[in-house]
C-alpha positions, 0 to 999 in steps of 0.5 A: 483473468488472474490465478486459476489454481494455487497449490503449495509445492513444499514448505517454501514454494507455491505454484500459481497458474494464471489464465490470460485473455485468450484462455491460455494458462501458464504456471510458475513456482514462486519461492517464499522468503521464509526469513520475512516475518508474517502470515502471507507468502512473500516472494521476491518480485521483479518490477511489474510482477504481480503475486496474489496475497496468499496464506503461508499455512494453506496457500489460500488467497486472502481475497480475490482482490489483493496482490503484491506487485514489484515496483521499479527501484527508480520509482521508490527513489523518485518518490523519496526525493520528491517527499524530501524536497517538498518537506513532506518527510519532515512534516510527517515526522512532526505530525507523527511526533510532537505536532499531530493534528488534534483528534475530533471528538465527533468522529470526523477526520481532522484536516488542515492545509499546509504550504510546502516547499513547492509554494503550494498548499497540500491537504493534511488529514488525520483519521478519527479516534477509532483508527487508534493511530497517529497516522497522517496523510499529506495529499495534493490539494489542487489539480496543478499539484496532482499533475506534478505528483503524476509527473514524478510517478511517470519519471519513476516509471510507474507506467510500467506498473500500471501496464503490468496491472492492466495486462494481468487483470485484463483492464483496458485503461487505468487512471490514478485519481487520488495520490498521497503520502502516508506516515505513522509512528504509533498504532494500537491494533488498527481499525479494519476497513475496506477502501472499495466495495462492489466496483467489479475489481476495477478500483485498487489502492496501491501502497508503495513502501518508501521508508520502513523502520529497521527490525519492525514487526509486520505492518499490515493486518488483513482478514480472510474473505471467507472468514473475517475472524481469520486475521494475519499480518503482512510485512512491507518490503521496499520495492514491493507494493501492496495492492488492495481492491474490493472488500479487501479488509485491512488495517494498520498493525500495532506499532510504536516507533516513537522512542527512536523518533522513527516512522514508516512512510509510504506513497500512493493513494487512499488509506494505508499505512507507513512512513514512508509509503506512498499510496495511489487509488487506481480506477479503470 
């Protein structure tokens, strides 16, 4: 499963051939949106459409386990509404502004439990000093809250995204086992890390941008599988999720939105960056 051949057609187009489970190969040409900054090809993807993260300079895959995938507009809307109604958006603005969690001197994650507008406790985390950012996560703290988050994903047609991932990668089933909202307003050059290792391509972190700062520089740094000294940046797009699996080295690119009281927000699971992105860890 997955791309069998990637070639550059011209300066803005990339041809990708993909083999399905029966061995049939299909090829398609994708147009790179050259107006979007960054070092990786950035096509306009329809909901459920997957595209490997490839370098603009030579059309090489950054790693076998990193993709962009189109998400339905109703999913972005559902997650944004959920974050606003819960008070997640307001809380992350405070956490990435005037009221961050204190950093632990011993390198451990900082954390607390916080009751949100649903009357339930949520788990708030901040990574240690080596991450060099004010990123915070707000995640379900119990099974009932996790199930409610899943219902919001279902209402936003996240099932269509899961079906596309499973079909494209030849997976028999997927489970979303860690869900969170992520916010950041300031970062130095971020700590490069991997979320998963040696899972056989069966676990992925999906970062869904929900709110991005206008005219911001690319937000996600990634290093090449074959040469980790080769580091590039990817620009997030609302409507397109970043999906990273085994040994996909990534980190938050330097940013500072504090002067305008801004932040980047995302949804999904595991590590990531943005307010708004949501993040979701998927496993077979």
